[in-house]
C-alpha positions as a printed Julia matrix, in Angstrom:
333×3 Matrix{Float64}:
 -152.98   -92.07   -61.35
 -149.38   -91.78   -62.55
 -148.02   -91.47   -59.0
 -150.15   -94.4    -57.85
 -148.78   -96.54   -60.69
 -145.24   -95.58   -59.66
 -145.91   -96.61   -56.06
 -147.38   -99.94   -57.24
 -144.27  -100.63   -59.33
 -142.03   -99.87   -56.33
 -144.1   -102.19   -54.09
 -143.89  -105.01   -56.66
 -140.13  -104.55   -57.1
 -140.42  -103.44   -60.72
 -139.11   -99.96   -59.94
 -136.23   -99.44   -57.44
 -136.77   -97.54   -54.22
 -136.13   -93.83   -54.65
 -132.99   -92.42   -53.14
 -133.35   -90.62   -49.86
 -132.64   -86.98   -50.62
 -130.99   -84.59   -48.19
 -132.65   -81.32   -49.1
 -131.61   -79.67   -45.83
 -127.93   -79.73   -46.82
 -126.2    -76.35   -47.06
 -125.99   -75.17   -50.66
 -122.57   -73.47   -50.24
 -121.06   -76.52   -48.53
 -122.5    -78.91   -51.13
 -121.28   -76.7    -53.98
 -117.81   -76.71   -52.4
 -117.93   -80.51   -52.11
 -118.93   -80.74   -55.79
 -116.03   -78.53   -56.87
 -113.58   -80.49   -54.69
 -114.8    -83.67   -56.41
 -114.4    -82.05   -59.83
 -110.87   -80.93   -59.09
 -110.01   -84.49   -58.13
 -111.81   -86.68   -60.66
 -114.58   -84.73   -62.37
 -112.98   -84.47   -65.79
 -112.93   -86.79   -68.77
 -111.78   -90.34   -67.98
 -111.56   -89.52   -64.28
 -109.0    -86.74   -64.7
 -109.35   -83.59   -62.6
 -110.91   -80.47   -64.07
 -108.53   -78.02   -65.65
 -107.62   -74.95   -63.61
 -109.68   -72.53   -65.71
 -112.72   -74.82   -65.73
 -112.57   -75.31   -61.97
 -112.25   -71.57   -61.4
 -115.26   -70.86   -63.61
 -117.4    -73.52   -61.89
 -116.7    -72.05   -58.47
 -117.4    -68.5    -59.64
 -120.6    -69.45   -61.47
 -122.01   -71.44   -58.54
 -121.17   -68.55   -56.22
 -123.04   -66.25   -58.6
 -126.1    -68.52   -58.58
 -126.0    -68.75   -54.79
 -126.1    -64.97   -54.46
 -128.43   -64.32   -57.39
 -131.11   -66.79   -56.27
 -130.38   -66.59   -52.52
 -129.72   -70.32   -52.23
 -129.09   -71.38   -48.63
 -130.01   -75.07   -48.66
 -130.67   -77.6    -51.43
 -134.42   -77.35   -50.82
 -134.2    -73.81   -52.24
 -133.68   -75.45   -55.65
 -137.29   -76.73   -55.71
 -139.21   -75.16   -58.59
 -136.18   -73.05   -59.48
 -136.43   -73.41   -63.28
 -138.45   -70.2    -63.97
 -136.1    -68.11   -61.84
 -133.06   -69.65   -63.5
 -134.43   -68.89   -66.96
 -135.19   -65.31   -65.89
 -131.63   -64.85   -64.6
 -130.17   -66.2    -67.84
 -132.37   -63.86   -69.9
 -130.97   -61.05   -67.8
 -127.43   -62.04   -68.79
 -128.45   -62.02   -72.46
 -129.97   -58.54   -72.09
 -126.68   -57.35   -70.63
 -124.96   -58.41   -73.83
 -123.29   -61.59   -72.63
 -122.34   -63.99   -75.4
 -124.34   -67.18   -75.88
 -121.36   -69.3    -74.86
 -120.99   -67.35   -71.62
 -124.69   -67.71   -70.8
 -124.49   -71.42   -71.6
 -121.54   -71.77   -69.2
 -123.57   -70.21   -66.36
 -126.5    -72.54   -67.09
 -124.27   -75.61   -67.4
 -122.59   -74.95   -64.06
 -125.86   -75.1    -62.11
 -127.35   -77.89   -64.25
 -124.26   -80.09   -63.81
 -124.3    -79.43   -60.07
 -127.96   -80.54   -59.86
 -127.16   -83.71   -61.84
 -124.32   -84.47   -59.44
 -126.62   -83.93   -56.43
 -129.12   -86.41   -57.88
 -126.33   -88.97   -58.42
 -125.21   -88.46   -54.82
 -128.73   -88.83   -53.48
 -128.78   -85.26   -52.17
 -131.73   -84.46   -54.48
 -134.45   -86.84   -55.58
 -135.11   -85.1    -58.9
 -133.22   -82.72   -61.15
 -134.99   -79.32   -60.94
 -133.36   -78.19   -64.21
 -134.06   -81.25   -66.35
 -136.27   -79.16   -68.67
 -133.78   -76.3    -69.05
 -133.29   -75.61   -72.75
 -130.03   -75.03   -74.59
 -128.64   -71.7    -75.73
 -127.23   -70.68   -79.07
 -123.46   -70.69   -78.59
 -122.58   -69.56   -82.12
 -119.84   -66.9    -81.76
 -120.94   -63.38   -82.62
 -117.68   -62.82   -84.42
 -116.03   -65.59   -86.35
 -112.26   -65.79   -85.98
 -110.23   -65.3    -89.1
 -106.78   -66.7    -89.82
 -103.87   -64.33   -90.26
 -102.24   -64.28   -93.67
  -98.48   -64.97   -93.93
  -97.92   -61.26   -94.61
  -99.92   -60.29   -91.52
  -97.98   -62.78   -89.41
  -94.71   -61.19   -90.51
  -96.0    -57.74   -89.54
  -97.33   -58.94   -86.18
  -94.07   -60.62   -85.2
  -92.02   -57.59   -86.28
  -94.16   -55.28   -84.12
  -93.99   -57.5    -81.0
  -91.34   -57.48   -78.25
  -89.1    -60.59   -78.2
  -90.96   -62.45   -75.43
  -94.31   -62.05   -77.17
  -92.81   -62.86   -80.54
  -91.65   -66.21   -79.14
  -95.11   -66.79   -77.61
  -96.9    -65.99   -80.88
  -94.56   -68.17   -82.91
  -95.11   -71.11   -80.58
  -98.89   -70.65   -80.73
  -98.84   -70.3    -84.52
  -96.62   -73.37   -84.94
  -98.46   -75.66   -82.53
 -102.06   -74.52   -82.22
 -101.77   -74.72   -78.43
 -104.34   -72.76   -76.44
 -103.38   -69.97   -74.04
 -103.81   -72.1    -70.91
 -101.84   -74.97   -72.44
  -99.0    -72.6    -73.34
  -99.17   -71.18   -69.82
  -98.79   -74.68   -68.35
  -95.6    -75.47   -70.26
  -92.37   -75.59   -68.27
  -88.77   -75.88   -69.42
  -89.0    -79.63   -68.74
  -91.71   -80.01   -71.41
  -89.36   -78.93   -74.2
  -87.55   -81.79   -75.93
  -84.7    -80.78   -78.21
  -84.02   -84.42   -79.08
  -87.56   -85.12   -80.28
  -88.09   -81.62   -81.62
  -91.21   -80.48   -79.81
  -93.24   -80.28   -76.63
  -94.5    -82.92   -74.21
  -98.13   -82.32   -73.25
  -99.67   -83.48   -69.96
 -103.19   -84.83   -69.53
 -103.6    -82.7    -66.39
 -103.78   -79.46   -68.36
 -104.6    -80.24   -71.99
 -108.2    -79.53   -72.95
 -108.78   -83.08   -74.24
 -107.23   -84.49   -71.01
 -104.79   -86.62   -72.97
 -101.02   -86.63   -72.78
  -99.23   -86.19   -76.08
  -96.34   -84.71   -78.0
  -96.54   -81.66   -80.26
  -93.82   -81.36   -82.93
  -92.36   -77.92   -83.62
  -90.12   -76.5    -86.37
  -86.44   -77.16   -85.63
  -85.56   -73.45   -85.7
  -88.23   -72.64   -83.12
  -87.12   -75.52   -80.88
  -83.56   -74.17   -80.97
  -84.68   -70.65   -80.03
  -86.92   -71.94   -77.22
  -83.97   -73.95   -75.9
  -81.73   -70.88   -76.07
  -84.3    -68.79   -74.19
  -84.6    -71.52   -71.53
  -80.85   -71.96   -71.06
  -79.76   -71.63   -67.43
  -83.3    -71.77   -66.04
  -84.84   -74.41   -63.77
  -86.78   -77.23   -65.38
  -89.83   -76.17   -63.34
  -89.74   -72.58   -64.67
  -92.37   -71.51   -67.22
  -91.18   -72.05   -70.78
  -93.03   -68.97   -72.06
  -94.39   -65.73   -70.67
  -98.17   -65.96   -71.08
 -100.1    -62.98   -69.64
 -103.42   -63.4    -67.86
 -105.27   -61.7    -70.71
 -103.3    -62.44   -73.9
 -106.05   -60.99   -76.14
 -105.23   -57.48   -74.92
 -101.6    -57.83   -76.0
 -102.61   -59.25   -79.37
 -104.87   -56.27   -79.98
 -102.1    -53.84   -79.06
  -99.55   -55.59   -81.28
 -102.0    -55.8    -84.19
 -102.55   -52.06   -83.93
  -98.81   -51.4    -83.84
  -98.36   -53.67   -86.86
 -101.12   -52.01   -88.86
 -103.05   -55.28   -89.11
 -106.85   -54.89   -88.82
 -108.42   -56.6    -85.82
 -111.64   -57.18   -87.77
 -112.44   -57.53   -91.46
 -116.07   -57.35   -92.68
 -117.42   -60.77   -93.51
 -114.27   -62.56   -92.33
 -114.18   -62.08   -88.56
 -111.76   -60.95   -85.88
 -108.25   -61.76   -84.73
 -107.58   -62.49   -81.06
 -105.2    -64.89   -79.34
 -107.36   -67.94   -80.11
 -107.29   -66.91   -83.78
 -103.65   -68.03   -83.76
 -104.99   -71.58   -83.37
 -107.33   -70.97   -86.31
 -104.36   -69.71   -88.29
 -102.37   -72.86   -87.46
 -105.19   -75.12   -88.67
 -105.72   -73.14   -91.86
 -102.01   -73.0    -92.73
 -101.74   -76.74   -92.09
 -104.4    -77.5    -94.67
 -103.01   -74.97   -97.14
  -99.54   -76.5    -96.78
 -100.85   -79.8    -98.14
 -101.33   -81.71   -94.88
 -104.12   -84.28   -95.03
 -107.34   -83.79   -93.08
 -106.29   -86.62   -90.75
 -102.91   -84.98   -90.12
 -104.63   -81.68   -89.35
 -106.97   -83.4    -86.91
 -104.06   -85.13   -85.17
 -101.99   -81.95   -84.83
 -105.02   -80.0    -83.58
 -105.73   -82.85   -81.11
 -109.44   -82.98   -81.95
 -111.6    -86.03   -81.35
 -113.34   -85.62   -84.71
 -112.25   -84.42   -88.13
 -115.49   -82.46   -88.37
 -114.42   -80.2    -85.51
 -111.14   -79.42   -87.27
 -112.63   -78.76   -90.69
 -115.86   -77.01   -89.71
 -114.66   -74.78   -86.89
 -110.96   -74.12   -87.46
 -109.91   -74.52   -91.09
 -111.03   -71.42   -92.99
 -111.29   -70.83   -96.73
 -109.51   -67.61   -97.62
 -111.24   -65.33  -100.2
 -108.03   -64.91  -102.2
 -107.57   -68.67  -102.5
 -111.2    -69.12  -103.5
 -110.71   -66.45  -106.15
 -107.57   -68.17  -107.41
 -109.43   -71.5   -107.57
 -112.23   -69.87  -109.56
 -109.67   -68.37  -111.97
 -108.03   -71.79  -112.42
 -111.35   -73.41  -113.25
 -112.11   -70.61  -115.71
 -108.71   -71.01  -117.38
 -109.29   -74.75  -117.76
 -112.7    -74.13  -119.28
 -111.26   -71.69  -121.81
 -108.55   -74.04  -123.03
 -109.1    -75.7   -126.4
 -110.23   -79.34  -126.15
 -106.93   -80.55  -127.62
 -104.88   -78.72  -124.99
 -106.94   -80.21  -122.18
 -106.47   -83.68  -123.68
 -102.68   -83.2   -123.92
 -102.58   -81.98  -120.29
 -104.4    -85.1   -119.11
 -102.03   -87.34  -121.09
  -99.04   -85.52  -119.6
 -100.42   -85.99  -116.06
 -100.94   -89.73  -116.67
  -97.37   -90.26  -117.9
  -95.8    -88.09  -115.2
């Protein structure tokens, strides 16, 4: 009855004619076309995908092709149970929820794109559920004392990399994309390009004057197209080694772990502790919402919570007259 009603609506012009699908198209060739499109205009506001995102999409679609033996688009018919089984297999192997979600999103986004292009009539994964992407280990911010130890234990090139990350909150791929030309001594910071920032927006990131001077000194005599910093392919491994050399624990019970991305968490937390407003923190972190900055990146340190509790207790224990005099003093100050 439902199908008959649909046909009647199409005949009467109420519902548009369905797109002609091309289910005989090669899956590998269509996946390649999709990735080519993404690398040209598939990102936010028509920008191309970032390099890392594009690389992951190609790898994930290749994995799906081999895992499910996808030769043509017609092989996607009724694929949902097999996709869910493959994703459960990744979970059983210990893959993080975010990783599993990335695999699922790659194929789901490809199917959506095929429907938009008219290559598929219906999305075979429209009922695919979401996955819990909560990190297993929260990231903790480094304390000022731990930062001092980490920098002292690091070779000069990594010290400069860590200081730039800690002073800007830039992600590893963004730091990797910086060239000498992006450093501005006059403005005191770094120019950011929409082509490689995660939010796909150009911008400018201010840096401490001392750090700008040392970056300029390190870049002296080099081409403007040369990388500004040495950023290894797997920066986490170097962070772990330097933490060990510095005697700084990688993990603390109840607080989380330290990896390279934790330097961004440290930047956000130190910003707030320094007295910057929530709006200033959001702007410097380049987040679209303040909630993202405050909920995911700014952390409350146990020692500061303890100090706050002690302050409240001290205020409570003061005689009423002393509290009144303090309030009067604050009003006249």
